N, C-alpha and C positions, 0 to 999 in steps of 0.2 A: 523668307517670310510664308507663315503659315498660309491656307487655303482660309480658313474662318475666321482671322487678323487683317486678308482683303477682302473678302465681302462684308463685312462689318465697317471695315473705313471706306467701303463704299458706297456701303446703304449710308453711311452719316453723313458723309460729302455730298450724295444728290440730294438729301434731305435739305442740308442746310444751303445748298444754290437755288434749290424751289423755294423754301422759307425768305431766302434774302434778294434773289429777283422778285418775287413782287413783293417784299417789302418796299423795291425799288422804283416796280413799278407805279406802286398810288399813290406813293406821294413824292415821288422827286421824277415823272416823268408824269408831263401834260395828255392830255386823254387824247388830243389829235396823233400824238408820235404812239399811246400806246401799245394801237396795233401792230406797229414793226417793230417793238421792243421786244412782244411776244413770241412772236416769228421767230426774231434773231437770235432770243435767248435758248429756246427747242433747236435752234440749227447748229447755235454753239454747244449744247449740250450732248446733240449726235453726233457733232466733228471727235469733241474733246471722249466721247464713250465709245466712238468703235476708233479712234486713236490706240487707249489703252486695250480697249478687244485686239486690234491687229497687233499693240505688241505682247501680248501674252501671246497671244498665237505663234509669233517669228519665235520665240523664247519657250514655247511648248515645240516648236519641231527642233530648236538646238539643243533644248534638251533628249529628245527623243531621238537625232544626230549624235550624243555623243554616248546614253544607254547602248544604243547598237555597240557604237564602238568599242567603249569597254567589256561588251558579251564577246567580239570578238577576240579583242584582246585578252579577255579571260579562256577564250574557248581556244586561243592561241597556245598561250602557258602550259593552259589546260593538259595539251597535250604532247609538251615537252617531256621527251625522260629524265632531262634535269630539272634541278632545285633552281627556282627563279623566285626572286623577291623582290619588294620595292620600298623601299622605305623613306622616310620625309628628314629630312634636316637636322633634327631633334632624333631620329635611329627608329622615331615610333613606324611599324608597320604599315604598309598603304593596298599593298596585293600581293599573295603569296597563290602560287600553280597549288593544285592537291597532293602533287608528289612532295612538297614539301612542308604542306599541313601531318601530311600524315608518317612523313620522317620523322616528325617532331611531337607524333600525338597531340595535334592541335584542331584537327577535326573538325570535334566539336565546340572551340571555342572562338568566340569573336575576337579576331586578333585585331580588328583595325582601331590605330590609333594605340596601340601598345608596345611599348620595346619588350627588348628579349629581356632584361629583367623582370620585367611584370610577366611576359609570357612564363616565367621560367617558374612562376608561384602553379604552375596549372599541368604540366610534366616533372613529375617529381624525376625519371629517371634523364630528362635531355633536361635538369635546369642548369646544371656544370655547363655545359655547352652550352650554351644559351647564354649567360652570363658573359665566358671567353671571344662570344661574339661584339659585343659592346667591345669588349676591349683591343678586337682586332680590327672592329669598325674606327674607333675612336686613331688607330694606327692607319687608317684608310687616307681618312679625313686630313690629319696631319701631314701626310705626304702629298696629299691632295693628285696623286699619280692614280692610277690603273693600278689594281694589285694580285699577283697568284701567289695561293697558296695553296699547299696538300694537306688538306685536315681527316685524319681517321675519325667516324663517327660511330659510336658500338651502337648494337642493336640490339632488341630487350635476347633474342632468343643462346646470346653468347659470340656471334658473329659481330661483324667489324663491317665497313665500307668504305673505302677511303673515294673523296672528291678533290677534285681539281677547283680550288676556290674562286672564281673572278669577284672582285669590290673594283665598282665604279661611279667613285667621285660626283657630284653634279654641283655647280655654284653657278649663280646669279653674276649678273654685270659687275657688280659689286664687291665682288668675292666674298658671299655668304652662302653660310652650307643652303643649298637646298635639295639634295633628293644624294638617297643611295640606290645604286642596282646589286645584286648579287645575284649569280651564278655560278648554279656548284655542280656540276660534270659528273657522275659517277665514271671513275676507272678504276673499282674493282678486278675486275676482270680483266684490265688494260698490266695493269701489274704482278699481276698472278701470270698472268701471259709471259713477262718480261721475267718474271724467279722459273719459270719453268725453262726459259731460254737460259738462263747461266745458270743450271743445274745444268741442262744439257751440253751445255759448252764444256763445263767442267769435266763431265764425263767422255766430252768427246778427246779433253786433252788428257786423264785417266789412260782412255785408250790408246792414243798414239802411244803414249808414257811405257805405258805395259808391253805394247805390242814391241817396242824397240830396245827396253832391257830384262822383260822375265827371260824370255830365251841366253840370254848372256849371261847371267844373272848363275842361272843353273847350271849350269857344265862346270864351274870353276866354283859352287856350292858341289856337287860332286863328289869332286876329287875332296874337297877339306875335307868332307864328313872322313871321304873313306880312311886320308891319313891321320885324324883326332879318333878314330875306332882301333884303326894298327895298333895307335902310340898307347891308345888306354888296355890292349891287352900284351906290351911289351912292361909301361912303365904302371908298376904298384902305388907307388910312393905318391904320385899326382890325381888321384882319380877324379877328387873333389874338381878338380880343374878340369881334366879333360868331361868332366860329369856337364859343365856351365855350359863347353864351348860347346856339345851336340842339342842341348836344350834350348843356345842361342839359333844354332844354324838352323833345327825344327821353327826354331821362329820364323827365322826369313824364311825358310822352304813355305811355312806357311802362308806366307804373305803374296810371295810370289805365286803359290797357288791361286789368291783371293784377285789379284792382278789379271792372269789369264783369263779369270776368268770374266773381268770385265774386257777384256782389249782383243776378247777373240770370240769371233759369232760360234755359235752354238745349236747345234740342231735338237730341238727338243721335239722328243716322239712321248705322246700323251697315250698313257694308258689310264684306264681305270682302275682305284685304287682306293681301299677301304684305312680312307682319313681315319681314324678312330685308330687300329691299328697303328699306323702311321706317328701317331701322337705316341704312344704307349713303348713304342721304339724310342721314341726320343728320349723320353720320360728314363725308361732303364738305362740307358746311355749314360743321361745326367745325374741319375741316383746317386753316386758316389762323390760328386764333386757337390751338391744339394747338402749332403751328410759332414763332409767337411768344413761346409759355409754353416753348419747348424741349420741350417732353409728346410722347413717340413716343404711339399708341393701337395698341390690337395685341384684334383684333378673331379671337374663336372663333364663325364661323358656321356649321352645319351645311347638304350637298351639297344636303341634299333641300329644297325649298320648304314656307318652313311657316304655314301659311292661318287667318290670325283673327277672328273677325264684332270689330268696331271702329271709331271713329268715328277715321281717318286720324289729320284737323290736329291731334287732340288731345294724339294719343298720340306725335305726331312733337314737339309742346310737351313730353310728358313727358318725352324722351327727351333735348329741350336742356337740358332743367334743369338734370337730374341728371348727364348728362355733362359740361357747361358747370362746375356749381360742381365737380367732379371733377379738371378739367384746370386751374382756379382755383385749388386745392387743394395742386396737385401741386406738386413741386418743381423748378428746372431737373433737366435730364436724367432726369425720374421721366416713369413709363407709364400712362396707362390702360386696364386689360384689361374689356373686353368680351365675355359669352357669351349666348348662349343656346341653347337645347336645350328638348325635349317630353317631359312626361311624365306618359301617361299623357289625360286630356281638359286638359292647364294647362300655356301657356306660361311659362317660367322665364326672366326676364332678369339678368346678374348684369352690373354695373358695380362696379370696382374701380379705387383709388386706391392710390399706397402713398407719400401727402402729409402731412400735418401732422396729419393726426384732427382726432378731436372728444375732448371730454372729459366725460362720466360722467355730470356734472348739464346741460348744453347738449343733448347728446346725449336725453334723458328730454323738451325742449322744440321736440327737432326739429316743423316744420311748423305752430309755434304761430301764428298770424299776428302779424306785426310783428317775431317775433323773428328776430335774424340773425346769425352773427357776424362777416360782414362788415363794413369799416368803414360799407361806403356802400349797404349794405344795404337792403331794404325788409322780407325772413321773407316774401313774398308769393307768392314761386316754389314752393315747396316746398307751400307749404296747397294750393298750385293746382296742386301736385302730387299731392296728397295724394286731390285731390276726384276730380282725372279717374281715378286708380287706384278709385278707391270706386264710380266711375258707373261703371264695369267691369268691377264686383262681383270686383277685385284684391285683391290686399294689396300692402304696400309694408314694406320692411323694413330698419333702418339698423345697421348694425355696425361697428363704430371702437372706435382702440386710440392715444390719442396718439402720434404723431412711428410710426405705426407703417401709417396710412392708412386709407381708409374703406373697406367695400359695402353697395351698393345693392343688393337684391334683391325680383325685382316678379318677383309671381307672379299671371299673368292667365287666364283661361277660352277654351279657342280657341274657342265660340260662349256666345251668353246666354242663362241657363237660364229666362229669360223669354221668347223668342225674338220677341222687338214689335220691330217695325222702328224705330219712336221713343221717347225715353224723357227724362226732363224730367230737369236735372241742377242739383238743392236747390242 
């Protein structure tokens, strides 16, 4: 009840009491008892009004205590790095922490008493996510048990966060819905760490496999290649077959070489290198292949020489792998653009093609050993490339869309942070 209404009721009831009691005293109480009646009604009025005031004081203390507890609870949940949300039995929001409001872009919205579907009207970007919450909440109510699920929440910057969401349904003694507690823990870094661990384990397996078979393969491979070359000189009738055999043997030799690069720890000797010259050498080397594919290579290199501490042969292999992939992925009359720039203490190399592109599911597996979208690919080229970038303390990122092309962004530090002249490639 509002304060004005309470005050109005108090004044009205007081006037009625005074009027009625005076009327009774005049017409129904004899004069000899009038004095006692007057004192009695005054004492009664004092007791009643005092009780009312005491009652309101108690209620005020309870209200202040409730507000203090609510404030402490709000401070507690707002200090949590998890998304915390309390809903009533109808799915209406009762309380949410700042993390959750910021996550769903509801900071300036009076969310209390609104359902997820109603709040979806206030945030266009997360409208679908909030509507899906209605469905998952309903499933939790139906099961009547605590539910766990992983939810991927997209962010406006194009990235996403993964949450381990726990939903706890609350029921009264009669089994009616009373409330729902939702707690979402950000496990994005955990999942990324697990993914890196899986990749590391795969590389470890590849290394062990490579170390055990690479040298054993090369010995008979050299003998086979020598005998085929000998037969090629002596037999003019089957030259085509011999050439195919030699090409396949060379291909096996190339694969074994990549396996050895992964398996054998290599001492890297960093030297100061002109990266423009290194890129121009690679472009000249791949110019013939680009012409065969009818692909034009556009180069945008700064005029000022950019020097970088690196292992030149490894960087050359890195650029060959990436640019060759771009050429092979580009259709006839396509283009491959190569740009180089320096931002502060980092060198950025961008290689972009307008070819067939890579699907999202394949893009997630880029760099995994033995995974390739090519018919005869081994999947080791990009694995080796990623390892080279890692050994130079850099980063490599792939962005692609089907039928739109692929962009590879490589970032390398100008100088190695360790300042060591040699380093082991694990």
